[in-house]
Steps between C-alpha positions, in 0.01 A plus 500: 500500500179301443387393841364150564154656537526660154621170350199318658263759374646480155463124493147522638404756241615260223309214657187718542536584129477137401870440439567143582812402704705248305455138599758366742549823689338727760443866544752486794771353273425751227520787762834379625632487141356836404649663809849466352409676181280775647724597792588833325149584412270715709162381613318756293706404181429134557128568534499710184693233312248230601211709391669560167559126457138435574383755244740389231482126518254293298541167669435405854836323538743604770721793380869451486724715719635661184140603394448669838847667498432629144190687625674685786462874450880560470525243225192642320657844525831374347299354211328829446839688518650257242202555271531876499599661175777746589600582140349851516664575832841378365447707185449807728823406685689490172364839400605640836843360437509647150422841654773467759778350280437641158599355170879544569503256800298194413499229766653163419255204470592382858458846653125537477431306820692317774307181403659337194180360359315824535789693349506270193128548459529879521798503253296289255214746531731795428646319197157419372393869539780601260777530759605752758544792255168436342338532844693814573381656170147384514210737449143478624414335161757226531470433868195269460676283246824487714288414805325213317832362365657532850204329670505203260870433530513560873198267566649229273827502686318516835297187407809316395664583833196392687497166317873453580431590861740800532225773523428637840165690495525623858815710471477879501509671167800738491721647235833679479496872527752741340760420774458126464312455825160326514200739508146429578247510213184520707241727347659530159192403300290781643733750320516330162278617221485170325154412372352845571 
């Protein structure tokens, strides 16, 4: 929780930087208003957010609460997480699933992941790569093309889901093993020979 001292220090830092308090208000009133929005924020995170606001703002106008909240480390990390390209990791997940299930037991489109949007994106990638059996029978010569087709379709579906607001970038990547239970895919890429 941001302490009153941290809020005062944040406001003073903005004032010292040349940010002008809006006409018709005072630093005390702003501090009271900000206290409601920053009660779940630590003192260190508030200080870091204020410094980021100072470094990223062009004008000397008073920043909005949203501009400061946007610069909190946890919000910045969520943005970075959402921007990560996980298509290669997911392709590795699908290859592991291919190895466990084989060509005789292809998963249904909704079985690739517990999250419906992610499962649709993975299924679209598998279809673009030629389908489940094509992935099962791929060779080292066809794997690069399959991977490229998978990546393009998966990323396209992911972007559509992000636009529609049903993509959750913070969930754990899992897939179904041979027994239908979720299994972790941590470290899969280090065992793949793609691009070597």
